[in-house]
Each structure stands twice: as structure tokens, then as C-alpha cells.
N, C-alpha and C positions, 0 to 999 in steps of 0.2 A: 837527281831521284825527282818525277811530276807524280804528288799525292793527286787523286779521285777521289773525288765525293764519295765515293764506293766506298774509295782507304777509309774513310774518314770517320763514317759509321761504322766503319769493323771498328773502326779505334773508341768507338764513342759506345758501344754496346757491350769491349772492356773494362770500358769508365767509367757509363752504368754497374754492372758485378762486381767489380772491386772499391768501387765506393757504398756501397750500401755498410760494408759492418762500422765505417766513417761518423759516420751518418746517426748511427746505433752510437757508436760513441760520446757522439755531439752529447745526446735525447739523454747519455749514462751523468756525463760531468752535468748536465744542468735540472738534475738532482741537484744536487752540491751547488752549483756557479747561479748566483743568479746576474743575468745579464753576461756582459764583460764576451761583448761579444768578437771582437776583437782579438783580445786575450785567445778563443777559445781557438779560432781558424788561425791566430796563426802558432800553434803552438800543434797545427797537426799540418800546417804547411811546414815547422821543422822537420817533422814526423815522413814525413811525404819527399823533401827535398835535403835529405840525408842532413840534413846541419840544426849546430851545437844555433842558442837561441841565448837572448841575453833579458832579463827582464825587464824593467825600473819602473816604481813606485812607491809613496810609503806608506805603512802601515800600518797593516789593517785594506789593503785592500783586497787578498785575497790568492798574491801569487803563490808562497809554497801548497794551498789547498787547492789550486786549479794544477797544480804540477804531479801533485800527492794522485788528486784524483785521476787525471792523465793518466797515470803510473796503473790507478788501480783497475781503467778498463783494458789496460792489456793485461793480459797472461804472460810475464812478464819479467825480468830483474830490477830492482828501485834498490835506487841509496842514497837517504840522507846527507849530507855533509855540510854538518855547521860551524865555516870560516870565523878563525879568529887568527886573534895578535901571535897567538905563541901557534899555532894547527904546522907542525913537520912537513915535510915532502914523503917520509916515509909512513905519515898518518894517512897520504893521499892515495898513493901507490901501492904499500907492504914492504919491508924489507927481508936483507936473510935473520934467520935467526941459528945461533952456534946452538950446538944442541950435543953438549957431553963425552954421554955418552958410547954415541959413535962418530964422535969426536968432525961433525963435521955440518953442512951451514945446507940446512933448508930454507924456500921462501916461503913468508903468507902476503898473501897477497889482500892491495890494502881497499878499501872499498869502491875504487872507479872502476872494478872489475864487477860489473854493473852493468844492465843493456841501457838504464836508465837513469842516472846520473843528476841529482839536486842540490847544486854550488848554491849551498844558500850564505850572499851577506859574501859572495864571493869576491868583496870591497874592503875587506874583512885582512885579507889570510896577507900576506907575509910574501918579496917577488921568486926567494924560489921556491915556491908551492907555487906560485901561478907559471912559474918555470913548470913544473915537473904536470899541471894541468895542458897548461898549453900543448905542451909535445902526446901526452892523450888525445886531445882535439885537432889535434894537424896533422898528426901521424898515426893514429888510432894503433898504436899500440906505445908502450915502455919501457923503462928501464928499470931490474935490477941488480942491483953487482956489476955483473958481467952480460945476463942475457938482457931477451929482449922477449916481450910476452905481447900481442896481438887481441886489441879490446875485441870485447864481443860482439857478432851482429845481429841486431839491431848495436848501435851505442850514440848518443847523443847525452850531452850534458846540455843541464838548462839554470841557469843561473839565474841569483835577483838580488837586487841592487834597491840599497834605497839612497836619493838621491838629495834628503834635507842632511842630511845627520851622517857630515864628514870628518867629524872628533872618531883619532882612532883608527882612518880605512890605509886601506895604498889604490888609490889609482892604480885602472887596471891599464899596460901599455897599450901605443897605440896598437901595436905587428899583434897583440892579442884578441882585441874589441878589431881589431879586420877577418880574427878568425870567427867571429859568432855572422850566419846567415843572414841573423834577423834581430831586431833589437825590438824588445815590446815598450810599448810606455802605453802604463795604466790607471784611471783612470778614477774619479770618481765616480760610484753609483748615482742614478735620478734619485727624484724626493721617490718614486712610482714603484724602484726597488729595492729599494733602502727599505721602503716598508716591506717590503719580500724576505728583504732577508731579516729585519727581528723578525712575524712569525710566522720560519719559517727553523730561524737557529737562537730565536733568543731563550732558551728553557738552557738543562748546570749539567746536561751532558745531551746534546744529537745526536743523532745514531739517524743516521740517510746511509744506507748499504749502497758504494758503486758497484753492480754485475759490473764480470771481464765478463766482452764483448770481442775481444779479437786474440788472435796468436801472431807471435812472430810474422810464421812465415806470410800471414796478412799481408804485415809492411810490409816487407818483401815481394811481395806479389801488385802491391798497389806500387814501389815505387817501377817496379818492370812497367807497367801500364804509364804512369808517371812519362815515363823516358819515352812512349813514341807518340806522345799529345802532338799535333804538330801546327809549326811556328811555323809563318811566312818568315820568307824574306826581309819584306818591306816591313817587321815586327823585330830581327833580328840587329836593322839598321833601326832601328826605333829606342832599340837599348842602348845601342853604341851612343846614336846619341848624345841620349840620358847622359850615361859616364863621362862619355868627354865633354859634358856643359861646367858640368861638376870641376873640371879641371882648366878648361876657361868659355867662360859664360856669352864674354863677346860675343863666341862665330853664330853665337842668337840671340842676338842682343838684348841676350838677361841683365837687368837691373844687377849687380851684384855683385862682381866681378873684386868689389873691397873689403866681399864683407869672408870671404876664399881662404881658407891658407894653403888650406890645399884641401883636392877634392880626391876624385874613387880612385880607385888600384881596379885592374883589373881584376880582381879578384870579386870584385860586386855585378860587373858585368855576368858574369858567370851568373852567380845568387838572382841579379835577375832574371835573369832566364825559365832556374833551378825554380823558384818561385812564382809567377808566373804561369807554368805551362801545372804549378801543383793547385795555384787559385783558379786554374781552368780546372784542370778535375774534378775537386772539392764543387762545383760549378757542376758540373755536371759534363763539360764539353770536352771537343776531341780534338778541341786547334784553340788556337788563344788568340784572340784579339788586345783592341792599345789596352783596353780596362782595365786586365788584368795586369798587364804590366804598372796604370796608374795606382792601381788596388796597394800594391806592396813595392811602388818607390818608397814611401815615408818606413819604411822597419826596413829594406834592404839598403837605405844610405843615409839615418839622420845618424847612422856612426860610425862613420866612412869615412865625411867632412870637419877638414879642421878651418876653424870658425879665425876668423881675426879682432882685433883686442873691438872693433871701428863696426864689425856686429852685436859685441857685447856688454862696450856703449849705444847702443840703435836699439838694441832689448830683439834681436833679433836671433834667435833659432836655428836652430837646423834643418830643422820642419817650414820652417817660411821660407829658407834658400831653397831647399830642394823640390814647394812648390810653384817660388817662383819659375828653379825649367823648366819645372811641367807645364808652365803658362807660354814658356813663350819656343821649347820648340817641336812643332812642328812633325802631328797626326797624324801615320798612315791611313 
């Protein structure tokens, strides 16, 4: 199907209207969160792309606060679940309760039955809990007893993990990590930003109210517009080439073959396309450009690459590998 300039102009008018609540949401979030623009933009991209997000950073960088602020800016359900080693699947999804009076069982749904779920310190939960969460994330349904229950719409899992404290943690299996659309890495604020944090938050009871500026219907409408954002065949080929390069970097003469144990799956191709469209939407455009792909490539690919021991010995991270791939894959 041929897309004309008139079609793109029509899409951009829709983008302008549908993106207004998201700009308002960012303004509300910045009332609480100082800086962290990449984190906030990543949260919005996940919201627009209907994809779950893994947030990694050392304690105290406002990971939990950012997610709670996002939820406060939307008139929708929100549950924070603190993951611990003694957590059971029933604590997450619910269970069957026996009623002696009637002699039957009734379903008591767990906290996962909401719109936005904050899975705090997700890597502290054991394998059975991870498996229960995986079904909810991938199938958007859970099974209690013999019955299957659909998740709410929208349904988004925003999980946090601490990269430095490994005692008492359960590393997430690759199958589950791959289910996250993005992996956001939260970094320390600049000295100027840290001074702003001090001025704003250094009281015994900081009171900053976030006004809800968006309904779930706004998210559904925005997603329909994101799906219409035009993406040229050359951009599609560029996305495919980046993912293929992660599996066979020699095709593009990228000197990282010995650093990659396994590359990204086709799920990465889909995620890169969705995130690129969402990025264009947030920039107010009705079409995707190569820079959109580059802007989201690290977040989409960093958790989908398996690195070799040689990469570890050379102190090369997955971010380093992805940047090298982007340098060697031809840009349309």
C-alpha cells in the first residue's frame, strides 16, 4: 500500500491530538521526578507499545517512585507487590477459598488483577512465582484452579531489580527476560539535578500531589494511532538487519563475534518496531526515521544478548556490543 504525503499529514494530526495527554503526564511526573528523562520516556514507550518493562538501578534512584508516579497520573488500577524469597504464586495471582457454609470453593483474586503492576525487586522471588508472573505477562491471563481469567486492559508489568546485591536473589530466566519489551537502566543524577532533589524532597514529609491527567481510554486510543505511524520498507529492513547482526555480526563486519554467545530472537524485531513507532509518536511524527530505531535499540536489545566469558574478561557490556552493531549496520 502506497502512503502519500496527505496520509502522513492525516496521521500526524491524529498523533498531535492523541499525544497531548502523554505530554501532560510527563509534566506531572516531573513534579516528583528530577531529571531521569530516559526513564520516563521509556515508561511511556512501554505504555504505548503494550509491553512490559524491566528497570535496573542501584537503590535510591527513584525507580519505584517513578512507577508509582506514572500510575498516579493515570486514572487506573495500580498495585505494588514486594517480591520476597517466601512469596508464593497464590500471593500473586490468588487462590481458591473453601466456604464451609456452602461446601464450595470461591476464587479470591490476587493483586496482579489490576492495570499497572509494580513488581518490586522481581529477582527476589523464587521460580514458581516467576512462572506464574510469566503466564500473566505473555498470555495476559492466569489460571486459578481449573479456570482461566483474563487480565485487565491495559495491563502492564513494571519490574525493578537491583544489579549490585545478589545475595538471596534468583536470576531471571532468559525466557522471562525476553518477555520484557524494554530494559531501562537508571543512572545517578548530575550534581545540578541532585541539588534540585535536595531542595524538593529534603523534608520530613514531602507533599507533592500528582494530578491524574489520563484515562485508560486515552491509552487505547493512542495505541491505535501508534499502529498507524508509517514505517518505510527500508526502515523495516534496517530493523531486521540490526537484529540479524546480533546473531551473525560478521555479515556486517562488526568486530564483536567473539563477544556474543547468542543473539536476539524475532521477538526483538517486533519490539524494536513497536518501540520505534512509539518513539516517533512521542516526538509528534507520523512516520519513523532511522534515529527512532537508534534511540530505542539499547533498551530493546541490551537484555536479549548473551555475552561470552571473553566479553566479561574484556569488561564489555551488552550496551557496548549494541553500540558497535549500530555503528556497522548501514543506515538507510
